[in-house]
C-alpha positions as CSV (number, residue, x, y, z in Angstrom):
1,X,-21.7,33.5,-30.9
2,X,-24.8,34.8,-29.0
3,X,-26.1,32.9,-26.0
4,X,-23.7,29.9,-27.6
5,X,-22.6,27.4,-24.6
6,X,-18.6,27.1,-24.8
7,X,-18.5,23.8,-24.4
8,X,-20.2,23.2,-28.0
9,X,-17.5,25.4,-29.3
10,X,-14.3,23.3,-27.7
11,X,-16.3,20.3,-29.1
12,X,-16.2,21.7,-32.4
13,X,-12.9,22.5,-32.6
14,X,-11.6,19.4,-31.5
15,X,-13.3,17.4,-33.6
16,X,-12.4,19.2,-36.8
17,X,-8.7,19.6,-35.6
18,X,-8.2,22.8,-35.7
19,X,-5.3,24.3,-34.1
20,X,-7.0,27.1,-32.0
21,X,-7.5,29.3,-28.4
22,X,-11.0,30.0,-28.0
23,X,-11.1,33.1,-25.6
24,X,-14.8,33.1,-23.6
25,X,-16.1,36.5,-23.3
26,X,-19.7,36.4,-21.2
27,X,-20.1,39.7,-19.3
28,X,-23.7,40.4,-17.4
29,X,-23.3,44.3,-16.6
30,X,-22.2,47.0,-18.5
31,X,-18.9,47.6,-16.1
32,X,-18.0,43.3,-17.5
33,X,-18.5,44.7,-21.0
34,X,-15.5,47.1,-20.4
35,X,-13.7,44.8,-18.1
36,X,-13.8,42.4,-21.2
37,X,-12.5,44.9,-23.5
38,X,-9.6,45.5,-20.9
39,X,-9.1,42.1,-20.5
40,X,-8.7,41.2,-24.3
41,X,-6.8,44.0,-25.3
42,X,-4.6,42.5,-22.9
43,X,-4.2,39.0,-24.7
44,X,-3.8,40.6,-27.9
45,X,-1.2,42.7,-26.5
46,X,-3.6,45.7,-27.5
47,X,-3.5,48.0,-24.3
48,X,-3.5,51.1,-25.8
49,X,-5.8,50.7,-27.8
50,X,-8.1,48.5,-25.3
51,X,-7.6,51.8,-22.9
52,X,-8.6,54.5,-25.8
53,X,-11.9,52.1,-26.7
54,X,-12.8,51.7,-22.9
55,X,-12.4,55.6,-22.4
56,X,-14.4,56.4,-25.3
57,X,-17.5,54.2,-24.4
58,X,-16.9,56.1,-20.4
59,X,-17.0,59.4,-22.1
60,X,-20.5,58.8,-24.3
61,X,-21.4,57.2,-21.0
62,X,-20.8,60.5,-19.4
63,X,-22.4,62.5,-21.6
64,X,-25.5,60.2,-21.9
65,X,-26.0,59.9,-18.3
66,X,-25.4,63.8,-18.3
67,X,-27.9,64.6,-21.0
68,X,-30.2,62.6,-19.3
69,X,-30.0,63.7,-15.9
70,X,-34.0,62.7,-15.1
71,X,-35.8,66.0,-14.0
72,X,-38.7,65.7,-11.6
73,X,-40.3,63.4,-13.2
74,X,-39.1,59.5,-13.9
75,X,-38.4,58.5,-17.0
76,X,-40.8,55.9,-18.7
77,X,-40.8,52.3,-18.0
78,X,-38.8,50.4,-20.6
79,X,-39.2,46.4,-21.8
80,X,-36.3,45.5,-24.0
81,X,-36.5,42.2,-25.6
82,X,-34.0,40.7,-27.4
83,X,-36.1,38.2,-29.4
84,X,-40.1,37.8,-29.7
85,X,-40.8,33.9,-29.8
86,X,-40.4,33.3,-27.1
87,X,-40.3,36.5,-25.4
88,X,-37.0,36.7,-24.0
89,X,-36.6,39.7,-21.9
90,X,-33.0,41.5,-22.1
91,X,-30.5,41.2,-19.3
92,X,-27.0,41.4,-19.1
93,X,-25.7,45.4,-19.9
94,X,-29.3,45.8,-21.2
95,X,-30.7,47.3,-18.3
96,X,-27.6,48.9,-17.5
97,X,-27.9,50.9,-20.9
98,X,-31.6,52.0,-20.4
99,X,-30.9,53.2,-16.6
100,X,-27.9,55.7,-18.3
101,X,-30.7,56.5,-21.0
102,X,-32.6,58.2,-17.7
103,X,-35.4,55.3,-18.0
104,X,-35.9,51.9,-15.8
105,X,-36.3,48.8,-16.8
106,X,-38.3,46.7,-14.4
107,X,-39.3,44.0,-16.6
108,X,-35.4,42.6,-17.1
109,X,-33.6,41.3,-15.4
110,X,-30.5,43.7,-14.5
111,X,-26.9,41.2,-14.0
112,X,-28.8,37.9,-15.3
113,X,-28.9,36.2,-18.4
114,X,-32.2,37.5,-20.6
115,X,-34.8,35.3,-19.0
116,X,-37.7,34.5,-20.8
117,X,-41.1,36.0,-20.5
118,X,-45.0,35.1,-21.0
119,X,-46.9,37.5,-23.1
120,X,-49.4,38.1,-20.6
121,X,-46.3,39.2,-18.1
122,X,-45.8,41.8,-20.7
123,X,-49.6,43.1,-20.8
124,X,-49.7,43.0,-16.8
125,X,-47.1,44.4,-16.5
126,X,-47.7,47.3,-19.3
127,X,-44.3,49.8,-19.6
128,X,-44.3,53.1,-21.5
129,X,-41.5,51.2,-24.3
130,X,-40.8,48.2,-26.2
131,X,-37.7,47.9,-27.5
132,X,-37.6,45.2,-29.6
133,X,-33.8,44.7,-30.3
134,X,-33.5,40.6,-30.9
135,X,-30.0,38.8,-30.9
136,X,-29.0,37.6,-34.5
137,X,-31.8,38.8,-37.0
138,X,-30.9,40.9,-39.9
139,X,-33.0,44.2,-40.1
140,X,-35.8,43.0,-42.5
141,X,-36.1,39.4,-40.1
142,X,-37.2,42.0,-36.7
143,X,-39.0,44.5,-38.7
144,X,-41.3,40.9,-39.9
145,X,-41.1,39.4,-36.5
146,X,-41.7,42.5,-35.0
147,X,-45.7,42.7,-37.0
148,X,-45.9,39.2,-35.0
149,X,-45.2,40.7,-32.2
150,X,-47.4,43.3,-32.3
151,X,-50.5,41.5,-34.2
152,X,-51.0,39.4,-30.6
153,X,-54.0,40.8,-28.0
154,X,-53.6,43.5,-26.0
């Protein structure tokens, strides 16, 4: 679940009388995502499969880095929003991914949770590219909310 305090999950499981073990992951960087895949592979006795997944991810990361090798010109400044009202600058591993693709992600907080961002701050920052990637939205809702964002002044 995205951005849910795991104490709520423990409470719900207890109240419902469900016999379940809760496994929490909360990666704040791409390397922590990879570590969690390995950890879950061990937990579920699927270490070989986890190693395959990690190997594939690492190969893809290397390939993207190679293809996105910066020229003499710096890549674009990219703002990634994972929520639009209120605006939330995506954190965790998102800046890592943007950097791997050859861009900068200066408004986002690498290795930290997503953070609220005032519209005026985003305007002042004036990124070259804004990527809207809302957490948990279906495509139709994303498109509607993106229109709302685009209609803001500036």
